[in-house]
N, C-alpha and C positions, 0 to 999 in steps of 0.2 A: 574421432568418436562422434557418432550421430546423436543428436539431441533427442531425449525422450519426448514423446508427444504429450501435450496437455491432456490430462486425464479427467474423467468424471468419477471421482472416488465415491465409494459407498459411504453413506452417512447414517447416523443414528441420533436419536434425541440426546442432547447433551445431558439431560436430567438422568439418563441411565448410568452415568458415571458421576456420582455425587462429589468425588474428590476433584475431578476436572471441572465440574460445574461451579464448585466453590472457588477454584482457581480462576476461572473465567470471570466470575463476579468480582473477585478481588482485583484482577487486572483491569477490568473496565473502570475501576475507581482510582487507578493510579494517575499521578500527574502526567505520565507519558501518554495515556489515553486521551487526556484533556476533555473528557465527556461530562465531568461534574455530576456524576450519578451518585445518589446515596445508596446505602445497602439494599433497601427494598426495590429501588429503581433498577439497580444492576441485576438483582434476582429476577425481576420481571423480564428484562431483556434476555437474560440467560435462558429463561423458560422457553423462549422462541428460537433458540439457537440449536444447531446440530453439530455433533462431534464428527470431525473429518480427519483422516490421517493420510499422510503422503510419505512415500519412501524417499530416501536420499536421491538427488538428481532428477526428481520429478518436477516438471514445469507446472506450477500452480496456476499461473496466468500467463498468457502469451500476448505480447504487444499487438494491438490491432484486432484481437479476437472480439467479435461482437456476439458470438453465439453463447459464450459463457460469461456474461457480464451482469448477471442478476443476483449477485451475492458479494458479500465482503467476508473477510476472515480476521479473526483475532488469534494471533499466534499464542498458543499455550506452552508449547515445548518445541525447542529446535531453533535453527537459524535459516533464514531465507535471504538469497541474493536478489537484489532489485537491479534490473538492467534495462537500458534503453538502447534502441537500435536493433539491427538484425543479428540476434544471438546465434541463430542457426548457421549463418554464414561466417561467424567469428568476428563480426563487425560491431558487436554489442559493447556498450560502455557500462561498467559497473557503477551504479549510483550509490548504493549502500548495502549493508548487511543488517538485517533486522532480526530481533529475537523476541522472547516472550513479552507480551504486552503490546506488541506492535499490531496495528490495524492495517490491513491490505485490502484494496479494492473498493474503498468507500465511494470514490467518484462514480464508478460504473454502477454501483448499487443505486446511487441517487439519480443518475441521469440515463442509465441504460446504454451509454455510448461505448464504443469499443475500448478495450483495455489500453491504457496509455503507456504501460511498461510491462516487461516480462518479470516474473518472479519464479525462482527456482529453489527447491529445497537443497540446502547445503548439508543438512543432517535429516534424519527422520523427523517429521513434523506432526504434532497434534495441534489442531486448530478448532476454534468454534466458529461456525459459519452462520451468518444471518442473511437469509434470502429476501428478495423483494416482497415475496408473499408474507414472510414473517414480519417485515417492516410494516406492510399494509395492515396486518392483524394488530400490531402494536399501535398503529395510528387509530384504528377503529376501536380497540378495547381499552387502551391506556394512553389517551391523547397527551396527557401531561408528561408522561415518561417519554413518549415519542418525540415531543417537542424538545425535551432536554437532550435526547440522543441526536436529533437532527441539528440542533444548535452546536453541540459538541463536534459533530462531524464537519459542519460548515466552518467552525473555528480552525479545525485541523487543516482543512483545505486552504483557508485564507492564510494561515501561517506559512504553509508550504509555498504559496504564491508569492508572499512577501519575501521569503528566503530566495526564491528563484529570481525575483526582481533585483535583490542585492547581488546575486551571482552574475546576473546579466550586466549590472553596472560595473562590477569588477572586470568582467570580460571586455566590455566596451573601453574601459580605461587601458587595459592591456593591449587591445588592438590599436588604440590611439598612440600609445607609447611605441609600439612596434612600427607603426606607420611613420612616426616622427623619426625613428632611428633609420628606417629605410630611406626616407627623404634626405636625411643628413648624409648617409652613405652615397646616395646618388649624386648629391651636390658636390661632395668631396671628390668623387670619381670624375665628374664632368670638368672640374677645375684642373685636373691633371692632364687632360688631353692636349 
């Protein structure tokens, strides 16, 4: 099965769907989002977001893509698989499955660098997107809210980096244990010759 190409979905202002706009504001305030926005702050951010939908099996972001790195998504409905590696060649590694309230693509929004992972819709997705232009407008017109949003996004990224550091330590311990076992086996085999 060939992988669907990353698409540029049509968007519309999130405010055109009051129910989904309210859901986005609520999700921005959950502990999972870690943005520490009050109701008015969340509504301000939502006013700059756009509603975007993706069909099942659509690639939302492709690892290494630098052309489509100027926005982040807040998942409102559905589930997304996050994968690292070459997913097109079947060499991708599933990292996690994320659902409503999850924020995707915040690193690329902030630094404009290529996407660091691929994200694929496991189900139909409704998401709220914040573009770099929207973030700049928030900074210009609502600097206090923008500061809260940016601090929250930075906290999310730093928490992920700390978790990655913990995983790398566990990996290093596993490698050291395996190396000790290999060395023990080699020494035992050399003694039998």
